[in-house]
PADRENGU-714701 format. One line per 3 residues: number of its first residue (from 0); their letters; for each residue x, y, z of C-alpha. Coordinates in Angstrom, 1 decimal, padded with zeros to 4 digits. Example, Ala and Ser with C-alpha at 12.3 -4.5 7.8 and 13.67 -1.06 7.14 Angstrom:
# PADRENGU-714701
0) as) 012.3/-004.5/007.8; 013.7/-001.1/007.1;
//
This chain:
# PADRENGU-714701
0) mhl) 011.4/-031.0/-012.1; 013.8/-028.1/-012.8; 013.5/-024.5/-011.7;
3) npl) 016.6/-022.7/-013.0; 016.4/-022.3/-016.8; 020.0/-021.7/-017.8;
6) rni) 021.2/-025.3/-018.2; 018.3/-025.9/-020.6; 018.0/-022.8/-022.7;
9) rgv) 021.3/-020.8/-022.6; 022.6/-020.5/-026.1; 019.4/-021.8/-027.7;
12) lwc) 016.9/-019.0/-027.4; 017.7/-016.2/-029.9; 015.2/-014.0/-031.6;
15) tas) 016.4/-012.0/-034.6; 016.1/-008.2/-035.0; 014.9/-008.7/-038.6;
18) lll) 011.7/-010.4/-037.4; 011.1/-007.5/-035.0; 010.9/-005.1/-037.8;
21) snc) 008.1/-007.0/-039.7; 003.4/-005.9/-020.5; 005.9/-004.9/009.9;
24) vgt) 002.5/-005.2/010.3; -000.2/-002.6/010.1; -003.8/-002.5/011.2;
27) gdp) -007.2/-002.7/009.7; -010.1/-004.8/008.6; -009.8/-005.6/004.9;
30) gak) -013.6/-005.8/004.5; -014.5/-002.6/006.3; -015.0/000.8/004.8;
33) tse) -012.3/003.3/005.8; -013.3/006.8/006.8; -012.6/009.6/004.4;
36) esv) -010.9/011.5/007.2; -008.3/008.7/007.8; -007.3/008.0/004.2;
39) gtf) -009.4/010.3/002.0; -007.2/011.2/-000.9; -004.0/009.6/000.4;
42) ehe) -003.2/008.0/-002.9; -003.6/011.3/-004.8; -001.5/013.2/-002.3;
45) qdm) 001.4/010.9/-002.4; 003.6/009.4/-005.1; 002.1/005.9/-005.2;
48) ttf) 005.0/004.6/-007.3; 007.4/004.5/-004.4; 007.6/001.4/-002.2;
51) gnq) 007.4/003.4/001.0; 004.2/005.1/000.1; 002.7/001.9/-001.2;
54) lef) 003.5/000.2/002.1; 002.1/003.1/004.1; -001.1/003.0/002.0;
57) lrr) -001.5/-000.7/002.6; -001.0/-000.4/006.3; -003.8/002.1/006.5;
60) hvd) -006.2/-000.7/005.4; -004.8/-004.2/006.2; -002.1/-006.0/008.2;
63) vil) 001.1/-006.2/006.3; 004.1/-008.6/006.9; 007.3/-007.0/005.7;
66) ler) 010.3/-009.1/004.6; 013.6/-007.3/004.3; 017.3/-007.8/003.8;
69) gpa) 018.8/-004.3/003.5; 017.2/-002.4/000.7; 015.4/-005.5/-000.7;
72) qva) 011.9/-005.6/000.8; 008.7/-007.5/000.1; 005.2/-006.6/001.4;
75) ivp) 002.7/-009.4/002.0; -001.0/-009.3/003.0; -002.3/-012.3/005.0;
78) swq) -005.9/-011.0/004.5; -005.6/-011.5/000.8; -004.3/-015.1/000.8;
81) grv) -000.8/-014.3/001.8; -000.2/-012.5/-001.5; 002.9/-010.4/-002.2;
84) mts) 001.5/-007.0/-002.9; 004.7/-005.2/-003.9; 008.5/-005.2/-003.5;
87) tss) 011.5/-003.0/-004.0; 015.2/-003.4/-004.6; 016.2/000.0/-003.2;
90) gpg) 014.3/000.6/000.1; 011.3/002.8/000.9; 012.3/005.5/-001.5;
93) gpg) 012.8/003.2/-004.4; 010.1/002.2/-006.9; 007.4/-000.4/-005.9;
96) mgw) 007.3/-003.2/-008.4; 003.7/-004.5/-007.9; 000.5/-003.0/-009.2;
99) int) -001.9/-002.0/-006.4; -005.5/-001.1/-006.9; -005.6/001.9/-004.6;
102) eli) -009.1/003.0/-005.7; -010.7/-000.3/-004.9; -008.8/-000.8/-001.6;
105) nsg) -009.6/002.8/-000.5; -013.3/002.3/-001.3; -013.6/-000.6/001.2;
108) evl) -016.1/-002.1/-001.2; -016.4/-005.8/-002.0; -017.1/-006.3/-005.7;
111) phm) -019.0/-009.1/-007.4; -017.1/-011.7/-009.5; -013.6/-010.6/-008.4;
114) npy) -011.8/-008.1/-006.3; -008.6/-007.1/-008.1; -006.6/-005.8/-005.2;
117) gge) -003.4/-006.3/-007.1; -000.2/-008.0/-006.1; 002.9/-009.5/-007.6;
120) dri) 002.3/-013.1/-006.5; -001.2/-014.4/-005.6; -002.4/-018.0/-005.5;
123) wlg) -005.4/-019.2/-007.4; -006.4/-022.8/-008.2; -007.4/-024.0/-011.6;
126) peg) -009.3/-024.8/-013.8; -011.1/-021.5/-014.4; -013.4/-022.8/-017.2;
129) gqy) -014.6/-026.1/-018.6; -016.6/-029.0/-017.2; -014.3/-029.2/-014.1;
132) sif) -014.2/-025.4/-013.5; -014.2/-024.1/-009.9; -015.1/-020.6/-011.1;
135) fpp) -018.6/-021.4/-012.5; -021.5/-023.1/-010.6; -022.8/-026.5/-012.0;
138) gap) -024.7/-026.1/-015.2; -024.1/-022.3/-015.6; -023.2/-020.9/-019.0;
141) fvf) -019.6/-019.8/-019.5; -020.2/-016.0/-019.5; -019.0/-013.3/-017.3;
144) dhw) -022.3/-012.9/-015.3; -021.8/-016.4/-013.9; -018.1/-016.3/-013.4;
147) qvp) -017.1/-016.0/-009.7; -013.6/-016.2/-008.1; -014.0/-018.4/-005.0;
150) afl) -014.0/-016.3/-001.9; -011.1/-018.2/-000.4; -009.0/-017.0/-003.4;
153) dte) -010.3/-013.5/-003.4; -011.5/-011.8/-000.2; -010.9/-014.3/002.6;
156) afd) -007.7/-014.5/004.8; -005.2/-017.2/005.2; -003.9/-018.0/008.6;
159) vvr) -000.3/-017.0/009.4; 001.6/-020.0/010.5; 004.9/-018.3/011.1;
162) sda) 006.9/-015.3/010.0; 010.4/-013.7/010.4; 012.5/-011.1/008.6;
165) eea) 012.9/-013.3/005.5; 010.0/-015.8/005.3; 006.3/-015.9/006.0;
168) cfh) 004.1/-019.0/005.8; 000.3/-019.3/005.6; -002.4/-022.0/005.7;
171) rrv) -006.0/-022.5/004.8; -008.4/-025.5/004.8; -011.2/-025.2/002.2;
174) rfe) -014.1/-027.3/000.9; -015.9/-026.7/-002.4; -017.2/-028.4/-005.5;
177) nys) -016.5/-028.1/-009.2; -018.7/-027.6/-012.2; -019.4/-031.3/-012.4;
180) gtq) -020.3/-031.6/-008.7; -017.1/-033.2/-007.5; -016.4/-032.3/-003.8;
183) fdv) -012.9/-031.2/-002.8; -011.5/-031.0/000.7; -008.1/-029.2/000.4;
186) did) -005.3/-027.9/002.6; -003.5/-024.9/001.0; -000.1/-024.1/002.3;
189) rcv) 002.0/-021.2/001.1; 005.4/-019.8/002.1; 006.9/-016.6/000.7;
192) rll) 010.7/-016.3/001.0; 013.0/-013.4/000.3; 016.0/-014.6/-001.8;
195) rpe) 019.4/-013.3/-002.7; 019.6/-012.5/-006.4; 022.1/-015.2/-007.0;
198) eav) 019.7/-017.7/-005.5; 017.0/-016.7/-008.0; 019.2/-016.7/-011.1;
201) eaa) 022.5/-018.3/-012.1; 023.7/-015.6/-014.4; 027.4/-016.3/-015.1;
204) gis) 029.6/-013.3/-015.4; 027.1/-010.7/-014.1; 028.4/-008.0/-011.8;
207) weg) 025.7/-007.5/-009.2; 027.4/-004.4/-008.0; 025.9/-002.4/-010.9;
210) lqa) 022.4/-003.6/-010.3; 019.6/-003.1/-007.8; 017.8/-006.4/-007.4;
213) vaf) 015.1/-008.0/-005.4; 014.1/-011.6/-005.6; 011.5/-013.7/-003.8;
216) esv) 009.7/-017.0/-004.2; 006.4/-018.5/-003.2; 006.3/-022.2/-002.4;
219) nri) 002.7/-023.4/-002.8; 001.3/-026.8/-001.8; -002.2/-028.4/-002.0;
222) tnr) -003.1/-031.6/-000.1; -006.0/-033.9/-000.6; -007.8/-034.0/002.8;
225) gse) -010.8/-035.9/001.5; -011.5/-039.6/001.7; -011.4/-040.3/-002.1;
228) awt) -008.6/-039.9/-004.7; -008.8/-037.0/-007.1; -009.2/-038.6/-010.6;
231) adk) -009.2/-037.2/-014.1; -012.8/-038.4/-014.8; -014.2/-036.3/-012.0;
234) gll) -011.9/-033.3/-012.3; -008.5/-032.3/-011.1; -007.1/-029.1/-009.5;
237) siw) -003.9/-027.2/-010.2; -001.9/-024.5/-008.4; -002.0/-021.2/-010.4;
240) ilg) 000.2/-018.3/-009.5; -000.4/-014.8/-011.0; 001.6/-011.6/-010.7;
243) mfp) 000.1/-008.2/-011.5; 002.5/-005.4/-012.6; 002.0/-001.8/-013.7;
246) psp) 001.8/-001.5/-017.5; 003.4/001.1/-019.8; 003.3/001.9/-023.5;
249) rtt) 006.9/000.6/-023.6; 006.6/-002.7/-021.8; 007.2/-006.0/-023.6;
252) vii) 006.5/-009.5/-022.2; 009.2/-011.9/-023.4; 008.4/-015.6/-023.4;
255) pyr) 011.2/-018.0/-024.6; 009.9/-021.3/-026.1; 011.3/-024.6/-027.3;
258) lpp) 010.3/-026.7/-030.2; 009.9/-030.4/-029.7; 011.4/-032.8/-032.4;
261) gap) 009.3/-032.9/-035.5; 007.3/-029.8/-034.5; 006.5/-027.0/-037.0;
264) dkp) 008.9/-024.0/-036.9; 006.5/-022.1/-034.6; 004.7/-023.0/-031.4;
267) rvn) 000.9/-023.3/-031.1; 000.1/-020.2/-029.1; -003.2/-020.1/-027.4;
270) dry) -004.5/-016.6/-028.1; -008.3/-017.4/-028.0; -009.0/-016.4/-024.4;
273) fgk) -010.5/-013.0/-025.2; -010.5/-013.2/-029.0; -007.5/-013.5/-031.3;
276) vpe) -004.6/-011.2/-030.4; -003.8/-008.8/-033.2; -000.5/-009.3/-035.0;
279) drl) 000.8/-005.9/-033.9; 000.5/-007.1/-030.3; 001.9/-010.5/-030.5;
282) ivg) 005.2/-011.2/-032.4; 006.3/-014.9/-032.8; 010.0/-015.1/-033.2;
285) psc) 012.1/-018.2/-034.0; 012.6/-019.0/-030.3; 010.5/-016.5/-028.3;
288) lff) 007.3/-014.6/-028.2; 006.9/-010.8/-027.7; 003.6/-009.7/-026.2;
291) rad) 002.6/-006.0/-025.7; 001.8/-005.1/-022.0; 000.5/-001.6/-022.3;
294) ggy) -002.8/-002.1/-020.3; -004.7/-000.8/-023.4; -006.1/-003.9/-025.0;
297) rsk) -007.6/-006.9/-023.2; -005.8/-010.0/-024.4; -004.2/-013.2/-023.1;
300) igl) -001.8/-015.8/-024.5; -000.6/-019.2/-023.2; 001.8/-022.0/-024.1;
303) gwe) 001.5/-025.7/-023.3; 004.2/-028.0/-021.8; 005.7/-029.1/-025.1;
306) yat) 006.7/-025.5/-025.8; 007.3/-024.0/-022.4; 010.7/-023.2/-020.8;
309) pvi) 011.0/-022.6/-017.1; 011.4/-018.8/-017.5; 009.4/-015.9/-018.7;
312) gsw) 010.0/-012.1/-018.3; 009.2/-008.6/-019.2; 011.1/-005.4/-020.0;
315) dae) 009.7/-002.0/-019.0; 011.6/000.4/-021.0; 009.8/003.4/-019.4;
318) rev) 011.1/002.5/-015.9; 014.1/000.5/-017.1; 013.1/-002.5/-015.0;
321) ltv) 013.7/-006.1/-015.9; 011.3/-008.7/-014.4; 012.0/-012.4/-014.6;
324) vey) 009.8/-015.3/-013.4; 011.1/-018.8/-012.9; 008.9/-021.8/-011.9;
327) tlp) 008.9/-025.5/-011.5; 008.5/-027.2/-014.9; 008.3/-031.0/-015.1;
330) dtp) 011.0/-032.7/-017.2; 008.4/-035.1/-018.6; 004.9/-034.4/-020.0;
333) kpy) 002.1/-034.0/-017.5; -001.6/-033.1/-017.8; -002.4/-029.5/-017.3;
336) vns) -005.9/-028.3/-016.5; -007.7/-026.4/-019.3; -009.2/-023.0/-018.3;
339) mwe) -010.9/-022.1/-021.5; -014.5/-020.9/-020.9; -016.2/-023.8/-022.8;
342) lqe) -017.1/-027.4/-022.5; -013.8/-029.0/-023.6; -012.9/-031.9/-025.8;
345) dpy) -009.6/-032.2/-023.8; -009.8/-030.8/-020.3; -006.2/-031.7/-019.6;
348) agd) -004.5/-029.9/-022.6; -004.1/-026.6/-020.7; -001.4/-024.0/-020.6;
351) vin) 001.7/-024.0/-018.4; 002.4/-020.3/-018.7; 000.2/-017.3/-019.5;
354) ayn) 000.6/-013.6/-020.0; -002.4/-011.2/-019.7; -002.7/-007.6/-020.8;
357) dgs) -005.6/-005.7/-019.3; -008.0/-003.4/-021.2; -011.7/-002.7/-021.6;
360) pap) -013.7/-005.9/-021.4; -016.4/-004.3/-023.6; -017.0/-001.0/-025.4;
363) gqp) -017.6/001.8/-022.9; -016.5/-000.3/-019.9; -013.3/000.6/-017.9;
366) plg) -010.5/-001.9/-017.6; -010.0/-003.9/-014.3; -006.8/-002.0/-013.7;
369) pfy) -005.1/-001.5/-016.0; -002.2/-004.0/-015.3; -000.5/-006.9/-016.9;
372) ele) 000.1/-010.4/-015.6; 002.8/-013.1/-015.7; 001.3/-016.5/-014.7;
375) tss) 002.5/-020.0/-014.1; 000.7/-023.2/-013.3; 001.4/-026.6/-011.8;
378) paa) 000.4/-029.9/-013.5; -003.0/-031.3/-012.7; -003.0/-032.8/-009.2;
381) qla) -003.9/-036.5/-009.3; -003.7/-037.1/-005.5; -004.7/-039.9/-003.2;
384) pge) -006.0/-039.0/000.2; -003.1/-037.3/002.2; -001.0/-036.7/-000.9;
387) sle) 000.3/-033.3/-001.9; 001.5/-031.3/-004.9; 004.0/-028.4/-004.7;
390) hrh) 004.6/-025.5/-007.1; 007.4/-022.9/-006.8; 007.2/-019.5/-008.5;
393) rtf) 010.1/-017.0/-008.3; 010.0/-013.3/-009.1; 013.1/-011.3/-009.8;
396) haa) 013.4/-007.6/-010.5; 016.5/-005.8/-011.6; 017.4/-002.2/-012.5;
399) gnr) 020.6/-000.2/-012.8; 023.6/-000.7/-015.1; 022.4/-001.1/-018.6;
402) kdl) 025.3/-003.3/-019.7; 024.6/-005.8/-016.9; 020.9/-005.7/-017.6;
405) eel) 021.6/-006.5/-021.3; 023.7/-009.5/-020.2; 020.9/-010.7/-017.9;
408) vrq) 018.4/-010.5/-020.7; 020.7/-012.3/-023.0; 021.4/-015.2/-020.6;
411) llg) 018.0/-015.6/-019.0; 015.6/-014.8/-021.9; 017.8/-015.5/-024.9;
414) vel) 017.3/-012.1/-026.7; 019.1/-008.8/-027.0; 017.5/-006.2/-025.0;
417) rea) 017.4/-003.8/-027.9; 015.2/-006.2/-029.7; 012.2/-005.7/-027.4;
420) pwq) 009.8/-004.1/-029.9; 007.9/-001.7/-027.7; 010.6/000.8/-026.6;
//
């Protein structure tokens, strides 16, 4: 497997402008209601875009582990599966990079189906849909009323194994069954590490002095603790990491892709999750995709292994923030679980990477956030008893000197920054 993309895609991924013309520790019980006197209108009284105020808000409700190296800081909540809620490259007064659902958290309510607390890096397991789904009970129709995020991926805490200033590790043992009735007994292990920017990206010729950057990774592992092997005919699991970020009308998700020998001149983009994505929201260039992340239209796209590269990103022109996600991508083809909400002809022809833009799920209904997501998945886990599968997911944010940002985008994502269509 490889994690750093530059040896594989530098100098290959170029989209043309002509095509562009045609997304520490506090206190509290996460499940309890918080009194109006204690938090009341806190999120309305404070600027909730700053990391310091986001951190203070979280600490009023849940325990928080803070990783820090100088101005680079990362806030993690064990109560929500050890998820990274937000981060900053410039200390408490700097912008918080994660999307946080202050309204839901402040309410103390537990919602049906899913509790979108937010967070830049949370762990789920796949598949979401299909005959081996773990989000639908056996025999249920694949409609929203029957969709349920498992509690151990939604509202239940992970145990803290250890933590220090730059790393926190978590564990959870779970038992559940899939749509077809297969039983799983699983150990989930997860470590979040604060990285130096140069550890996260190998960007030759970049002057880090002109940039404010924060980088972290989650190393996620599932282990078969049952007595039987996990086999394709009974259903397999995958590690699925999702990051939620604040949208803006000027945010573009940028997804480089590769074309295998003999393939058509464009990739097969899966845009059927919530109905076909309109052409003015998804632009397919000669070597990358541009997807609008404005939080104003519910839509999702995905790419399979044959087209995926080990890097995706986004450019928020409103805040002038570059976000890059790197992840472990196998060098050879592997099966990936299929999360489409249907009985599937091929349950192992799923996506490796996804991008989601939030919006109203139906006329007259509010969006979940709004937010947008960058997502990566591991291959399907064909594991004998005692065997494990690991998936790494790195998140990197940079702001500052425009020239250096342009060079980062050019090297990591293979485009010119000025070519991002929603600026």
